[in-house]
C-alpha positions as semicolon CSV with decimal commas, in nm:
position;residue;x (nm);y (nm);z (nm)
1;X;-12,796;-5,789;-19,507
2;X;-12,673;-5,611;-19,817
3;X;-12,726;-5,243;-19,883
4;X;-12,877;-5,131;-20,213
5;X;-12,540;-5,056;-20,372
6;X;-12,404;-5,402;-20,288
7;X;-12,719;-5,567;-20,425
8;X;-12,697;-5,369;-20,746
9;X;-12,330;-5,458;-20,796
10;X;-12,391;-5,825;-20,720
11;X;-12,683;-5,834;-20,966
12;X;-12,469;-5,665;-21,233
13;X;-12,182;-5,906;-21,170
14;X;-12,401;-6,217;-21,197
15;X;-12,570;-6,091;-21,514
16;X;-12,238;-5,998;-21,673
17;X;-12,083;-6,335;-21,586
18;X;-12,386;-6,524;-21,720
19;X;-12,361;-6,329;-22,046
20;X;-11,983;-6,345;-22,098
21;X;-11,855;-6,637;-21,894
22;X;-11,551;-6,431;-21,791
23;X;-11,454;-6,313;-21,441
24;X;-11,577;-5,958;-21,390
25;X;-11,331;-5,683;-21,295
26;X;-11,408;-5,367;-21,099
27;X;-11,408;-5,130;-21,397
28;X;-11,634;-5,356;-21,603
29;X;-11,865;-5,397;-21,305
30;X;-11,895;-5,023;-21,245
31;X;-11,995;-4,970;-21,608
32;X;-12,237;-5,264;-21,607
33;X;-12,408;-5,140;-21,291
34;X;-12,443;-4,786;-21,432
35;X;-12,294;-4,636;-21,116
36;X;-12,046;-4,351;-21,100
37;X;-11,815;-4,521;-20,854
38;X;-11,439;-4,532;-20,845
39;X;-11,271;-4,866;-20,913
40;X;-11,142;-4,857;-20,554
41;X;-11,495;-4,827;-20,415
42;X;-11,615;-5,113;-20,635
43;X;-11,320;-5,326;-20,523
44;X;-11,414;-5,263;-20,159
45;X;-11,773;-5,375;-20,221
46;X;-11,648;-5,681;-20,409
47;X;-11,421;-5,764;-20,118
48;X;-11,720;-5,747;-19,883
49;X;-11,925;-5,972;-20,116
50;X;-11,637;-6,217;-20,127
51;X;-11,617;-6,229;-19,746
52;X;-11,988;-6,312;-19,743
53;X;-11,926;-6,604;-19,977
54;X;-12,135;-6,454;-20,259
55;X;-11,852;-6,418;-20,511
56;X;-11,509;-6,570;-20,551
57;X;-11,181;-6,482;-20,721
58;X;-11,040;-6,745;-20,959
59;X;-10,666;-6,795;-20,927
60;X;-10,605;-6,702;-21,290
61;X;-10,788;-6,367;-21,287
62;X;-10,825;-6,048;-21,091
63;X;-11,197;-6,052;-21,161
64;X;-11,474;-6,222;-20,961
65;X;-11,733;-6,489;-21,037
66;X;-12,055;-6,576;-20,851
67;X;-12,060;-6,865;-20,605
68;X;-12,355;-7,101;-20,558
69;X;-12,462;-6,882;-20,266
70;X;-12,439;-6,574;-20,487
71;X;-12,651;-6,737;-20,756
72;X;-12,901;-6,838;-20,488
73;X;-12,938;-6,480;-20,364
74;X;-12,962;-6,353;-20,721
75;X;-13,234;-6,604;-20,811
76;X;-13,434;-6,552;-20,493
77;X;-13,430;-6,172;-20,474
78;X;-13,309;-6,013;-20,797
79;X;-13,475;-6,184;-21,092
80;X;-13,737;-5,989;-21,283
81;X;-13,966;-6,194;-21,505
82;X;-14,027;-6,041;-21,847
83;X;-14,292;-6,208;-22,060
84;X;-14,174;-6,041;-22,381
85;X;-13,837;-6,218;-22,382
86;X;-13,966;-6,536;-22,536
87;X;-14,222;-6,461;-22,808
88;X;-14,142;-6,780;-22,999
89;X;-14,240;-6,996;-22,703
90;X;-14,530;-6,781;-22,588
91;X;-14,689;-6,803;-22,932
92;X;-14,667;-7,180;-22,957
93;X;-15,009;-7,347;-22,973
94;X;-15,090;-7,649;-22,760
95;X;-15,069;-7,854;-23,079
96;X;-14,689;-7,817;-23,055
97;X;-14,708;-8,121;-22,830
98;X;-14,938;-8,392;-22,950
99;X;-14,951;-8,766;-22,981
100;X;-15,185;-9,058;-22,964
101;X;-15,021;-9,175;-22,640
102;X;-14,901;-8,976;-22,337
103;X;-14,546;-9,104;-22,379
104;X;-14,524;-8,936;-22,721
105;X;-14,617;-8,603;-22,562
106;X;-14,354;-8,656;-22,290
107;X;-14,081;-8,734;-22,545
108;X;-14,172;-8,427;-22,749
109;X;-14,169;-8,209;-22,436
110;X;-13,817;-8,321;-22,342
111;X;-13,696;-8,243;-22,694
112;X;-13,870;-7,904;-22,686
113;X;-13,708;-7,811;-22,353
114;X;-13,368;-7,911;-22,487
115;X;-13,400;-7,725;-22,819
116;X;-13,525;-7,402;-22,659
117;X;-13,277;-7,397;-22,370
118;X;-12,976;-7,547;-22,554
119;X;-12,919;-7,752;-22,240
120;X;-13,073;-8,079;-22,118
121;X;-13,451;-8,127;-22,107
122;X;-13,595;-8,372;-21,852
123;X;-13,955;-8,481;-21,801
124;X;-14,087;-8,707;-21,526
125;X;-14,331;-8,953;-21,680
126;X;-14,676;-8,928;-21,514
127;X;-14,717;-9,181;-21,239
128;X;-15,009;-9,399;-21,326
129;X;-15,206;-9,696;-21,207
130;X;-15,267;-9,907;-21,517
131;X;-15,619;-10,022;-21,569
132;X;-15,684;-10,330;-21,773
133;X;-15,925;-10,273;-22,063
134;X;-15,849;-10,540;-22,321
135;X;-15,606;-10,825;-22,386
136;X;-15,520;-11,032;-22,690
137;X;-15,302;-11,342;-22,729
138;X;-15,142;-11,419;-23,063
139;X;-14,967;-11,749;-23,124
140;X;-14,616;-11,714;-23,266
141;X;-14,379;-11,982;-23,387
142;X;-14,165;-12,198;-23,156
143;X;-14,395;-12,197;-22,851
144;X;-14,409;-11,823;-22,819
145;X;-14,716;-11,612;-22,752
146;X;-14,749;-11,239;-22,815
147;X;-14,948;-11,064;-22,542
148;X;-15,115;-10,732;-22,630
149;X;-15,241;-10,529;-22,330
150;X;-15,453;-10,219;-22,392
151;X;-15,528;-9,955;-22,126
152;X;-15,841;-9,734;-22,122
153;X;-15,645;-9,438;-22,265
154;X;-15,534;-9,651;-22,559
155;X;-15,178;-9,717;-22,447
156;X;-15,055;-10,053;-22,571
157;X;-14,803;-10,290;-22,415
158;X;-14,659;-10,584;-22,609
159;X;-14,487;-10,880;-22,442
160;X;-14,365;-11,214;-22,574
161;X;-14,415;-11,515;-22,345
162;X;-14,245;-11,852;-22,391
163;X;-14,465;-12,154;-22,319
164;X;-14,375;-12,517;-22,246
165;X;-14,602;-12,645;-22,520
166;X;-14,739;-12,496;-22,839
167;X;-15,086;-12,353;-22,776
168;X;-15,355;-12,340;-23,041
169;X;-15,490;-11,998;-23,134
170;X;-15,844;-12,109;-23,044
171;X;-15,739;-12,178;-22,682
172;X;-15,557;-11,846;-22,665
173;X;-15,872;-11,671;-22,788
174;X;-16,076;-11,840;-22,516
175;X;-15,829;-11,721;-22,253
176;X;-15,843;-11,365;-22,386
177;X;-16,225;-11,374;-22,392
178;X;-16,229;-11,494;-22,030
179;X;-15,999;-11,214;-21,912
180;X;-16,183;-10,946;-22,107
181;X;-16,522;-11,061;-21,978
182;X;-16,430;-11,095;-21,611
183;X;-16,152;-10,843;-21,540
184;X;-16,195;-10,541;-21,770
185;X;-16,193;-10,218;-21,568
186;X;-15,974;-10,351;-21,286
187;X;-15,616;-10,242;-21,226
188;X;-15,347;-10,483;-21,337
189;X;-15,253;-10,549;-20,975
190;X;-15,616;-10,638;-20,895
191;X;-15,631;-10,871;-21,194
192;X;-15,305;-11,033;-21,087
193;X;-15,424;-11,090;-20,729
194;X;-15,756;-11,237;-20,840
195;X;-15,590;-11,465;-21,091
196;X;-15,351;-11,589;-20,824
197;X;-15,647;-11,676;-20,603
198;X;-15,827;-11,853;-20,886
199;X;-15,531;-12,022;-21,050
200;X;-15,589;-12,342;-20,856
201;X;-15,941;-12,376;-20,993
202;X;-15,840;-12,279;-21,346
203;X;-15,522;-12,487;-21,358
204;X;-15,332;-12,577;-21,672
205;X;-15,089;-12,382;-21,885
206;X;-15,354;-12,137;-22,002
207;X;-15,408;-12,009;-21,647
208;X;-15,034;-11,982;-21,599
209;X;-15,011;-11,790;-21,927
210;X;-15,282;-11,544;-21,816
211;X;-15,111;-11,482;-21,482
212;X;-14,772;-11,437;-21,645
213;X;-14,914;-11,189;-21,896
214;X;-15,069;-10,970;-21,626
215;X;-14,758;-10,986;-21,408
216;X;-14,549;-10,871;-21,703
217;X;-14,781;-10,576;-21,750
218;X;-14,756;-10,481;-21,383
219;X;-14,377;-10,514;-21,388
220;X;-14,359;-10,299;-21,700
221;X;-14,546;-10,023;-21,518
222;X;-14,318;-10,045;-21,217
223;X;-14,001;-10,046;-21,425
224;X;-14,105;-9,795;-21,689
225;X;-13,850;-9,536;-21,793
226;X;-13,969;-9,285;-21,534
227;X;-13,763;-8,991;-21,665
228;X;-13,717;-8,889;-22,029
229;X;-13,391;-8,704;-22,094
230;X;-13,307;-8,512;-22,413
231;X;-13,012;-8,302;-22,524
232;X;-12,730;-8,445;-22,312
233;X;-12,489;-8,374;-22,598
234;X;-12,561;-8,001;-22,559
235;X;-12,333;-8,007;-22,255
236;X;-12,039;-8,088;-22,480
237;X;-12,052;-7,729;-22,606
238;X;-12,080;-7,569;-22,260
239;X;-11,741;-7,426;-22,170
240;X;-11,813;-7,465;-21,798
241;X;-11,786;-7,844;-21,839
242;X;-11,548;-7,904;-22,130
243;X;-11,235;-7,824;-21,929
244;X;-11,288;-8,135;-21,713
245;X;-11,348;-8,460;-21,903
246;X;-11,389;-8,651;-21,579
247;X;-11,676;-8,426;-21,480
248;X;-11,837;-8,468;-21,820
249;X;-11,826;-8,845;-21,778
250;X;-11,991;-8,818;-21,436
251;X;-12,260;-8,595;-21,583
252;X;-12,337;-8,846;-21,857
253;X;-12,350;-9,121;-21,594
254;X;-12,605;-8,908;-21,408
255;X;-12,828;-8,886;-21,713
256;X;-12,784;-9,255;-21,785
257;X;-12,880;-9,372;-21,436
258;X;-13,154;-9,109;-21,387
259;X;-13,211;-9,198;-21,020
260;X;-13,086;-8,866;-20,882
261;X;-13,277;-8,674;-21,148
262;X;-13,595;-8,855;-21,041
263;X;-13,535;-8,755;-20,678
264;X;-13,496;-8,390;-20,777
265;X;-13,809;-8,392;-20,989
266;X;-14,002;-8,573;-20,717
267;X;-13,917;-8,287;-20,479
268;X;-14,040;-8,038;-20,741
269;X;-14,359;-8,246;-20,772
270;X;-14,461;-8,119;-20,427
271;X;-14,392;-7,753;-20,507
272;X;-14,604;-7,492;-20,681
273;X;-14,475;-7,306;-20,983
274;X;-14,120;-7,290;-21,113
275;X;-13,841;-7,387;-20,874
276;X;-13,465;-7,340;-20,914
277;X;-13,207;-7,575;-20,762
278;X;-12,841;-7,480;-20,765
279;X;-12,551;-7,720;-20,718
280;X;-12,326;-7,639;-20,424
281;X;-12,620;-7,474;-20,247
282;X;-12,727;-7,668;-19,938
283;X;-13,095;-7,616;-20,025
284;X;-13,061;-7,756;-20,373
285;X;-12,980;-8,125;-20,348
286;X;-12,828;-8,105;-20,698
287;X;-12,568;-8,384;-20,727
288;X;-12,303;-8,172;-20,903
289;X;-12,172;-7,836;-20,785
290;X;-12,161;-7,678;-21,131
291;X;-12,518;-7,776;-21,227
292;X;-12,847;-7,594;-21,188
293;X;-13,199;-7,726;-21,239
294;X;-13,504;-7,517;-21,328
295;X;-13,821;-7,725;-21,287
296;X;-14,198;-7,702;-21,262
297;X;-14,486;-7,947;-21,211
298;X;-14,743;-8,004;-21,484
299;X;-15,109;-8,080;-21,425
300;X;-15,382;-8,277;-21,596
301;X;-15,738;-8,170;-21,516
302;X;-15,614;-7,972;-21,216
303;X;-15,405;-8,252;-21,065
304;X;-15,024;-8,253;-21,059
305;X;-14,913;-8,570;-21,240
306;X;-14,546;-8,504;-21,319
307;X;-14,256;-8,261;-21,332
308;X;-14,029;-8,127;-21,604
309;X;-13,728;-7,904;-21,623
310;X;-13,399;-7,791;-21,771
311;X;-13,057;-7,900;-21,643
312;X;-12,756;-7,689;-21,731
313;X;-12,461;-7,500;-21,586
314;X;-12,494;-7,261;-21,293
315;X;-12,411;-6,991;-21,547
316;X;-12,745;-7,017;-21,725
317;X;-12,984;-6,732;-21,819
318;X;-13,234;-6,801;-21,541
319;X;-13,504;-6,561;-21,658
320;X;-13,523;-6,731;-21,996
321;X;-13,512;-7,080;-21,842
322;X;-13,799;-6,992;-21,607
323;X;-14,014;-6,889;-21,901
324;X;-13,923;-7,194;-22,108
325;X;-14,004;-7,433;-21,824
326;X;-14,322;-7,252;-21,719
327;X;-14,469;-7,241;-22,069
328;X;-14,368;-7,598;-22,154
329;X;-14,533;-7,724;-21,835
330;X;-14,857;-7,557;-21,945
331;X;-14,828;-7,702;-22,296
332;X;-14,773;-8,052;-22,158
333;X;-15,070;-8,021;-21,924
334;X;-15,292;-7,900;-22,206
335;X;-15,178;-8,176;-22,442
336;X;-15,232;-8,453;-22,186
337;X;-15,574;-8,316;-22,094
338;X;-15,701;-8,349;-22,450
339;X;-15,946;-8,638;-22,506
340;X;-15,793;-8,929;-22,699
């Protein structure tokens, strides 16, 4: 347990280090905390905080910097949310995020998070079960058929299928009419299963074409780019990372592969409100020690459908990031709840 003086000095040290990025010495810390303490007294408190693993002393400086554990304590017990810090975001109308398809809203949200935070914006694409509303087949040259799948919310998938023989447009239209008449309103997986059961009675290349089209649609849903990432290049200007090119490469690999980001956001999916994950902290699960993630779920019609957040250095202004993430989550929920 820390006494009030130790808490105040730790809070001042974290805030000063976030603002300046330089190790904090005892004299600077005393002034920042607004306490009339001698440098010797401050050094004693800093020594105690260091023994507790809350701050550390870099080899090149007499000052101290927060550790992951120190950031964790600061975030959990010392942050004070101020709604007046971010008027530009607070004043943004829901129309800031808009698009004919949900994916457009998601892409815009990732860009918005990145531009406001100056770090990396990430948005988990809403998990969905695609429902089949309408299909069209269009004959292309060289035994190719364009398949157009339309979902009830107007989202369109396009796939090109190669056939063994050239199919006339009239036969393709008949196949589309059959699917639209018998399977509209079912999920793609239900359509696929029913077609598989009926393929023996239908036979021929048209039935194979219909089954292949629906299977492509189902596979597209399963393999969709589940996380949208924006602003990776912002990390190139963060001094915390630029000293280690190997670390920068690993970070860019993380954003390219996206698997670990999806795991983090999936954990946040189960939580309420804004959550903060800090690398090097055993509770966090963040794959890199120098990273932090501020995330929040977003809802559509009262149901949590996805998660979004900001990824940046541990030395990030957490109060501002919390507000950015919280407000953007509300904007995304509002935009996706609008009738289309």
